[in-house]
VMD Tcl script that draws the C-alpha trace (Angstrom):
set ca {
  {-89.22 29.16 91.10}
  {-92.15 26.96 91.39}
  {-93.87 26.96 94.85}
  {-96.58 24.99 96.21}
  {-100.30 26.45 96.57}
  {-101.57 26.11 100.21}
  {-105.02 26.72 99.44}
  {-105.97 23.18 98.23}
  {-105.79 19.87 99.61}
  {-102.57 18.11 98.88}
  {-104.08 15.10 97.38}
  {-106.09 17.05 94.59}
  {-103.76 20.16 93.65}
  {-100.36 20.06 93.60}
  {-99.30 21.86 90.57}
  {-97.02 24.40 90.89}
  {-97.66 28.29 90.98}
  {-95.73 30.95 89.50}
  {-95.70 34.61 90.21}
  {-93.97 37.20 88.09}
  {-92.97 40.74 89.03}
  {-96.12 43.08 88.50}
  {-98.68 40.42 88.44}
  {-100.98 38.72 90.64}
  {-100.36 35.22 91.82}
  {-101.03 32.67 88.71}
  {-102.18 29.31 88.68}
  {-102.27 26.36 86.25}
  {-105.81 26.26 84.81}
  {-106.29 22.86 85.94}
  {-105.54 23.83 89.56}
  {-107.69 26.72 89.46}
  {-110.52 24.73 88.71}
  {-109.96 22.36 91.35}
  {-109.87 24.99 93.94}
  {-113.08 26.09 92.89}
  {-114.53 23.04 93.51}
  {-115.54 22.04 89.95}
  {-113.57 19.14 89.89}
  {-110.92 17.10 90.78}
  {-107.73 18.12 89.01}
  {-107.45 14.96 86.88}
  {-110.96 15.36 85.65}
  {-110.53 19.66 85.42}
  {-108.08 18.14 82.94}
  {-110.30 16.15 81.15}
  {-112.17 19.01 80.88}
  {-109.93 21.29 79.46}
  {-108.96 18.95 76.79}
  {-112.60 18.39 75.86}
  {-112.95 22.35 75.08}
  {-115.38 23.18 77.96}
  {-113.27 25.60 79.58}
  {-112.84 29.28 78.21}
  {-110.46 32.17 79.50}
  {-111.08 35.59 78.77}
  {-113.70 34.28 75.92}
  {-111.08 31.91 74.31}
  {-111.67 28.12 74.29}
  {-108.47 26.56 75.87}
  {-107.14 23.20 75.68}
  {-103.70 23.16 76.54}
  {-102.88 21.89 79.77}
  {-100.88 23.99 82.27}
  {-102.31 27.30 80.94}
  {-101.73 30.00 83.61}
  {-104.55 32.04 84.63}
  {-104.42 35.30 86.91}
  {-107.62 34.52 89.51}
  {-107.58 38.45 89.96}
  {-107.95 39.57 86.28}
  {-108.99 36.19 84.35}
  {-112.60 35.44 83.52}
  {-112.82 31.91 83.62}
  {-116.00 29.77 82.31}
  {-116.89 26.08 82.19}
  {-119.84 25.27 79.96}
  {-120.47 28.76 80.11}
  {-120.83 29.15 83.71}
  {-118.35 31.35 85.39}
  {-115.96 30.00 87.93}
  {-114.60 31.83 90.73}
  {-112.28 30.55 93.68}
  {-113.31 32.27 97.13}
  {-110.58 34.13 98.49}
  {-108.69 32.87 101.49}
  {-108.47 35.36 104.11}
  {-105.22 35.80 105.95}
  {-104.60 37.77 109.10}
  {-100.92 38.70 109.97}
  {-99.82 40.22 113.02}
  {-96.32 41.67 112.58}
  {-93.80 43.62 114.73}
  {-92.74 46.29 112.32}
  {-89.62 47.54 113.09}
  {-88.43 51.46 112.58}
  {-86.92 52.12 109.10}
  {-89.49 50.31 107.11}
  {-92.38 51.91 105.07}
  {-96.07 51.00 106.02}
  {-96.82 50.11 102.33}
  {-96.79 47.47 99.49}
  {-94.45 49.45 97.40}
  {-92.41 52.81 97.80}
  {-91.29 54.73 94.43}
  {-88.20 55.56 96.42}
  {-87.25 52.20 96.61}
  {-86.94 52.44 100.89}
  {-87.74 48.89 102.59}
  {-91.09 48.11 102.97}
  {-93.12 45.91 105.32}
  {-93.80 43.42 102.38}
  {-89.91 42.42 102.55}
  {-90.48 41.01 106.20}
  {-93.20 38.51 105.10}
  {-91.25 37.30 101.47}
  {-93.13 33.54 101.90}
  {-96.54 35.43 102.15}
  {-97.85 34.88 98.36}
  {-101.66 36.20 99.02}
  {-102.03 39.66 98.50}
  {-102.22 41.35 102.08}
  {-102.38 45.10 102.88}
  {-101.52 47.18 106.03}
  {-104.70 47.86 108.55}
  {-103.66 51.14 109.22}
  {-100.52 52.75 109.07}
  {-97.28 53.26 111.12}
  {-94.66 56.15 110.25}
  {-90.97 55.07 109.04}
  {-89.55 55.85 112.21}
  {-92.66 54.23 114.48}
  {-92.43 50.38 115.38}
  {-94.79 48.05 116.86}
  {-98.10 46.24 116.04}
  {-99.34 46.01 112.60}
  {-101.96 44.19 111.09}
  {-102.18 42.77 107.76}
  {-105.02 41.22 105.73}
  {-106.68 40.51 102.55}
  {-109.96 40.58 104.37}
  {-110.96 44.39 103.56}
  {-114.54 44.32 105.31}
  {-112.75 43.63 108.62}
  {-109.80 46.24 107.72}
  {-112.25 49.21 107.07}
  {-114.26 48.48 110.20}
  {-111.29 48.07 112.25}
  {-110.22 51.87 111.24}
  {-113.44 53.38 111.13}
  {-113.86 55.54 114.17}
  {-117.64 54.28 114.79}
  {-116.11 51.13 115.86}
  {-113.50 53.11 118.50}
  {-111.14 50.20 118.65}
  {-108.26 51.20 120.79}
  {-104.53 51.69 120.23}
  {-101.99 51.67 122.68}
  {-98.54 53.26 122.48}
  {-95.56 53.63 124.39}
  {-94.33 57.38 123.95}
  {-91.11 58.91 124.57}
  {-91.16 62.51 124.87}
  {-88.42 65.73 124.62}
  {-89.52 67.18 127.95}
  {-91.77 66.23 130.57}
  {-95.36 67.17 130.34}
  {-97.40 68.26 133.35}
  {-100.54 66.58 134.66}
  {-102.25 69.58 133.32}
  {-100.94 68.90 129.89}
  {-102.07 65.37 129.95}
  {-105.47 66.09 131.15}
  {-105.88 67.94 127.62}
  {-104.92 64.65 125.81}
  {-107.64 63.21 128.15}
  {-110.06 65.71 127.53}
  {-109.65 66.01 123.79}
  {-107.40 68.28 121.87}
  {-108.18 70.65 118.90}
  {-106.43 69.23 115.45}
  {-106.18 70.56 112.10}
  {-108.91 67.48 111.32}
  {-110.87 68.10 114.05}
  {-111.13 67.42 117.80}
  {-109.55 64.08 119.21}
  {-111.64 61.64 121.28}
  {-110.83 61.55 124.87}
  {-107.31 59.30 125.23}
  {-106.22 57.86 128.35}
  {-102.68 58.44 129.39}
  {-100.24 57.25 131.97}
  {-96.87 58.83 132.61}
  {-94.58 55.81 133.46}
  {-91.04 57.51 133.81}
  {-90.01 61.34 134.02}
  {-86.46 62.52 133.90}
  {-86.11 66.40 134.22}
  {-82.21 66.01 134.38}
  {-82.18 64.11 130.81}
  {-85.58 66.18 129.60}
  {-87.60 63.37 128.57}
  {-90.24 61.41 129.56}
  {-91.87 57.73 128.78}
  {-95.84 57.50 128.75}
  {-98.45 55.57 127.60}
  {-101.40 56.26 125.49}
  {-104.34 54.78 124.28}
  {-106.63 56.22 121.58}
  {-109.66 54.94 119.79}
  {-109.54 56.71 116.41}
  {-106.44 55.95 113.64}
  {-105.90 59.56 112.09}
  {-102.65 59.87 110.43}
  {-99.79 60.83 112.87}
  {-102.58 61.07 115.23}
  {-100.40 60.45 118.34}
  {-97.29 62.57 117.31}
  {-99.78 65.53 116.34}
  {-101.48 65.39 119.73}
  {-97.96 65.34 121.78}
  {-96.90 68.39 119.63}
  {-100.07 70.35 120.42}
  {-99.28 70.33 124.03}
  {-95.83 71.51 123.27}
  {-93.75 68.04 123.81}
  {-92.79 66.37 120.85}
  {-92.26 62.70 119.99}
  {-88.97 61.35 119.70}
  {-89.72 57.47 120.00}
  {-92.81 55.88 119.37}
  {-93.75 52.14 119.51}
  {-97.37 50.78 118.82}
  {-97.97 47.78 121.67}
  {-101.62 46.79 121.23}
  {-104.53 47.02 118.80}
  {-107.66 45.80 120.74}
  {-106.77 43.00 122.43}
  {-103.77 41.81 120.39}
  {-100.32 42.47 121.72}
  {-96.58 41.67 120.92}
  {-95.74 39.16 123.05}
  {-93.63 36.38 121.56}
  {-92.74 38.33 118.86}
  {-88.97 40.12 118.00}
  {-88.73 43.03 115.43}
  {-89.55 41.78 112.34}
  {-91.23 38.86 113.15}
  {-94.92 38.17 112.51}
  {-97.39 35.43 113.29}
  {-101.11 34.13 112.04}
  {-103.63 35.48 114.38}
  {-105.56 32.10 115.62}
  {-109.46 31.62 114.68}
  {-110.58 32.82 118.02}
  {-108.49 36.18 117.73}
  {-110.00 36.70 114.18}
  {-113.73 35.65 115.84}
  {-112.95 38.19 118.60}
  {-111.76 40.89 116.17}
  {-115.20 40.48 114.07}
  {-117.18 40.53 117.23}
  {-115.56 44.08 118.33}
  {-116.50 45.40 115.16}
  {-120.25 43.59 114.55}
  {-118.90 40.94 112.09}
  {-119.08 38.56 114.77}
  {-121.28 36.25 112.76}
  {-119.12 36.00 109.68}
  {-116.35 33.41 109.71}
}
mol new
graphics top color blue
foreach p $ca { graphics top sphere $p radius 0.5 }
foreach p [lrange $ca 0 end-1] q [lrange $ca 1 end] { graphics top cylinder $p $q radius 0.2 }
display resetview
């Protein structure tokens, strides 16, 4: 079903775009040229009619020819044409029972089903397990995503943790000092005991870590002998879930994007 692109000026580009299953977003050629700043849509149509445009080495003169910006090589007068990718930054409240993946070979629900109207390719920054809920950032900004997950930048992540059993303060001290896991010692964590019920044999805690290893929080609590029964990420750096219900998402504001970049030493890049 045709949809309208959001990446260009309304008075210049209103040609429909389509997306076929398994392919990237395909644009009408004249729309692609307009988005790249070559000319207005109508002027781009004239360039196509005059045989000035090639796609993958072939001259194209048919208006409405569709191109995939990720795959096809477009030239005008033998000069390459590129559309600068528009970065998206989405903050999602992931429910449990959704896979943190773009696709799942077992056909289980993925986080992409929670953002069906987003046509741009985005990917999760880090992972939350199937049974874990909470804050998940999605973006197509690879440089920012890499730095947010790199241990060098020590981006803090905060979780609410429910455990089987009530850890003693000496056990929690181990988490605060770092514990040995199979992939090395963890960085010191900040831990608070929020609730404890020895009758129900459970505790609720808050833990803040500064790295993002696979299943790290669960492994840390397993190490001290108190398995996690429920896990929710509440914060990524200064970002939180305020105003969102499970399954909802929002775009980051320009100020939030800038602040995140400053956190990982990309402050001048906007």
